[in-house]
N, C-alpha and C positions, 0 to 999 in steps of 0.2 A: 504494500500500500504506500507507494512512493510516487510523488510527482517529479517529473524530469523536464529539463529544458535542454533539448539536444541530448548530449551525453552526460549532462551534469544533474546529479540528484539534488533536489532542493530540500532544504531543512525548514520545517515549520518555524515561524517566528524570526526568520532571517531574510533580509532583503536580497534581491538578486537583480542582475542586469542582463538585458537582451544583447544579442550580438551587435545590434545597431546603436547600442549605448543607452537605450531607455532603461532607467532604473525603476524598480518596483519596490513598494514598501514591505516591511516585515509582516504586515497584516494581510498579505496576498492570500492566505489560507481562507479568508472570509469570503473570497470570490466564489461564485457558483462554479460548478464543473464546466459549464458552457463558457463562462468568462475566462477560466483558466485555459481552455482549449484555444480560444481566440488569441491568446498571448503566446501560443506555440507550445504549451505544456502538454505532456502526455502522461498517462497513468501507467504505472508498471507494478505488478505484484512483486513483492520482495522475494529474494531467494531465501531458502531456509537458513542460510548463514547469517541473515540479519534479523530473523525473527527472535523475539525474546526467549531466554532460556530460564526454565524453572530451576533456580539454584538450590532448591530443596533436594532435588534428585540428580542434578547434573552439574559438572564443573564448568562447562562451557561447550564450545564447538571445536571440532577439528577443522583444518583448512578446507576440507571438502564439504563442510556444513553439517556433518554428522555429529550427534550429541556425544559428549564424553560423560559416561555414567559415573556417579559416585559409587564407591564400593559399599557393600553391605557390611562386610567384616573389617575389623581393624587390620592394618598392614604395618609391618615394621619398616621404618625408613632406612633406605640404603643409598649409597652413592652410585655413580655411573658404573663402577666396577663390581657392584653387588656387596660391598662391605657395609657393615652396620654403621649408622650415624648415631653417635651417642650424645646424650645431653651432657654438656660440659660441667654442669653442677652436680648432677646425680651419678653420672657415669653410666646410666642405663640407656639402652637403645630407645630412640625416639619412635613414637607410634603415631600413625595417622589414624584418627578415630573413624570408624566406619559408621554408616547410617544407623545400624542397630545400636551401637554404643551411644551415639549422640541422642537418639530418640528414647532410649531407656533412661538416660540421665534426665532428659526433659520430662519424662513421665514421672520419675521420682521427685523432681522439683515441683511439679504440679501437685502431686499427692501431698508432699510436705507443706506446700502453701495452703492447701485445703484443710489439712489437719491442724496446722498451726493456729487457726482461728478458734479452735475448740480445745487447744492444749490446756488452757487454764482450768477446765473441768478436771482434768487428770491431776494437775498440780493441787487443786483444792482438795480432791479426794485423798491424795497422799498426805497433805498437811493437816487437814481438818476432818478426815474420815466422812466427808459429805458425799453421798452417792452421786454418780454421774447419771443424769436423766437418760432413760432408755432410748429416746429418739437420738440423742447425741451419741450414745454408745453404738447404736445401730448404724448411724451415719459414718462414724469413724471406721467401723468394720467394713462398710460398703466401699469407702474410699480405698482402703488397703486391698480389698478384693479386686476392685476395678483396676488398680495399679498393677497387680499381679497378672490379671487377665490381659491387659494391654501389653505388658512385657512379654508374656507368653506368645501373643500374636506376633509381636515384632520378631522374637527369636525364631518363630516358625516360618518366617518368610524365606523361601528358597531362591527368589530372584527379585530384581527391582520392580517388575510388574506386580508381584504379590505385595511388595512393600508399599507401592503407590496405591494399591487398592485399599489400604488401611485408612487413607485420607478421603475415601469416597463416602459421602453422606447417603444413607439408605433412603430410598424414595418409593412411594406407592405408584400405582398405575397412572395416576394423574400428575406425576412428577413432583409431588409434595413431599418434603422431608418427613421421615417417620422416626427419626432418632438422630443420634450423634454419629459422626464418623468413628470407626472403631478406635482410632488412635487418640481420640478425645472423649471416649465414653466413660466419663466419671459421673457419679450421681450429682443431682442438683444440690447446690449448697442449701444448708438450713439456716 
């Protein structure tokens, strides 16, 4: 979805000049398609190499436009000769975290955040022997169970397509959402 003048790709919000020297304002995108065409502009669908990349799943694109998938599993960092690259502080080999590790950590952070709002009930029980209300106790159990379920689903992904499916929101036959995407399927906060 790119407008061109001759062989030049035009950038929205930037002025441009015709070969005869006529300058056009940065607001040229406001023109109708017909007005753009009278000025010699042509429409060109972009090549895959200029389409946006979902960095949640891909590092970027190769020179041929194909996507560079992020790895599911952690990988040890090595140099061009295959030798381990070690952390200068710890001396341990550096690791590039895979999508599974990254999203398990995010899931644990979400669970921790949800639980932290009711942690005071647990502290109060420990300090003053005051019972935790049953709805709070049930909610906390549900959060921990949901976290474990999400982690199991993440670990169960055999390939990137299976992992990407965890982000799909379930829908009914009318295309209405019927729940949360599996990766975000925590109970509603109380």
